[in-house]
N, C-alpha and C positions, 0 to 999 in steps of 0.2 A: 487672437487670430481673427482677421476680418472674414466675413462670410464669403463662401464660394458656392457655386451651383453648376451642375452639369446640365447642359441643354442640348437636346437633339433637334437639329433643324436642317432645312434643305440648303440654306446658305447663311452667310454671315449676317446679312440684313435681317433675316427672320430671327436669328439667334439674338441679335441686338434688341429687337422689339420685345422678345420674351424676357430677356434679362432685365430690362428696364421695369417691366411689370412686376417681376418676382422680387428684385432687390430694392425697388422703390427709390432709385436715385437717378440723376441725369446720366445719359450715355457716357459723357466725358469722365465719369468717375468709375467706369468699369473697364477692365482689360479682358481680352479674349485669347484663348489658346485652343487650337484644335488638338484633341487627344485621341480621336478615333475617326476614321473615314469609312464610309460605305459606298462602294462604287456600283452604280446601276448599269444596266445594259444600254450602251450608246448614250450614256448620260442620263437616262430615264431612271428615276427612283434613287438617284444619288442623294446622300445626306452625310452629315458629320455630327460628331458630338463635341461641343465646345465647353471648355471650362471658363465660366464667367466669374471673375474675381473682383471684389471691391478694391478700388485704388484711391483711398482717401486718408486723411489724417483725422482720427477720432477727436483729438483735442480741438482742432479748428472747427470741426463740424459742431461740437458742443458750444464753442464760442459764438458761432454764427446763429445757432438756435437761441442762445440766451439774448443775443443782440436783437433778435426778432421779438422776443418776449418784452424786453424793456422798451423797444421802440413802440410796440403796441400800447404800452402803458404810458407812453410819452415821458419817460424818465431817462435822463442822461446819466451814464455810469462810466466809471473807469474800471477796466477789467484787466487782470493779469492771469495768465494760464501757464501751468507747468505740468509736465507728465513724467512718469518713470515706468519701469517694468515694460519696456518696449511699447509704451503708449497705452497700456491697459490700466493704468492708475493715473487719474487726471484730477488736478486741483485748480479751482477757479477762485480768485479773490476779487470781490466787488466792493467798490466804494461809490457813494453818491450822496446828494443832498437829501435823498429820501430813504436813508438807511432804515429808519424806524418803520416806514411803510412796507419796505421789502422784507424786513425781518418778521414783522407781525408779533402778536402776543405770544410769548413763550416760544418764539422762533417758528411758529406754525406756517407762516407764509414762506419763509426761507426753506423749510422742509418740503413744502409742496412744490416749490420750484425745482428743488434738487431731485425730487421724485420724478417729475416730468422729464427732467434732463437725463436722468439715469435710464428711464424707459426708452427715451428717444435714441440714445447711443447704443442701447442693447440691441436695437434692430439691426445694427451693422456688424455685430460681433458674434462669433461662435463661442466666446468665452465670457465669463463674468467680468464686467467692467467696474472698477472701483471709481466712484465719482464723489468728490468732496467739494461742496460749494460753501464759501464763507462770505458773509456780507457784513461790512462794518466791524470785522473782527469778532462777531458774535460767537462763532464756534470756538475760537481761541480762548475767549473769556469764559465761555461755558465749560471748556475743558479744564481750565484752572479751578473753577468752582467745584466741578465733579471730583477732581483729584483731592481737593481739600476735604470734601465730604467723605471720600473713600478712606483717607488717612485717619480722620477724626473717628469715624465709625469703627474702623479696624482696631484702633487703640482701645476703644470702649469694649468691643467684643473680646479682645485678647485679655482684658482685665477682668471682665465679669463672667466670661465663659458662656455668655448668652448670645445666641444668633440674632441678627437684625435683618429685617427685610426692608430694602430701600423702596422709594416710590417707583412706579413703572417708568421705564425709559425705552427709547428706540435703540436699535442695534448699535448705532454709532456711539451713543452714550454708554451703553453697557460695555462695549469694548474698552472704553477709557477706564472704567472701574476695574475690569478684569486685568488689564495691562498694569495698572498702578499697583495692584495687590498681588500680582503673579509671583513675586519673589518673597513674599512674607511667609515666614515659617509657622507662625502661630495662628493664622487665619486662612480660610480658603473661600472661594466664591463660586456660586452656582446660579444659573438662571432658571426661573420657574414661571409658569403662566403662558398664555398664548396671545399673539397679536399685540395690540396696544396696551394690554394688561401685563405683558411680560416684564418681570422685575428681577433684581439681583438679591440674593440672600448671602450675607457675609457670616460665615460660621467659624467657631473656634476649632482649632485642630486638636484632637484628643490625643 
């Protein structure tokens, strides 16, 4: 759900100025509805409460934000965007001649751009926004690698009955491991640690 805010003002013009400051978007991306009126004597002291609601497409906002980033880096890209769950889950696929630069070592640059993008879009929403950015199919290839690691390690744990702790991963990568092994009957997964040191332990089911 996009952000909404109630604003008390003497008139619509005043409400519009306040809404632009609070919601931090251009006026054309905000709609207004009067939800309460207060009548003064002979018009003096009159005011109204307006419901100011964002009227924008999160996916397109994210696309424009990414375009500004890449333009600042002077890098041309081809971008595809799709969304689901009423626009609260958004996927961006990027391709360019500078994929390696945009991905960075171990995907660190890609993750940094995705972090900035997620924080930017969260300003407009009252709910958690799922944002997935993939550049040069890095995430897709990484997912396949993680699934192979998960399967290989799970087989080892099931055979030896000895738990194994994987290397620390971000939340996206941990979800891949958890999902891959969710239906296994002879192993289970749990996350331990904090922040960038959080990792998955694959345990045998006793």
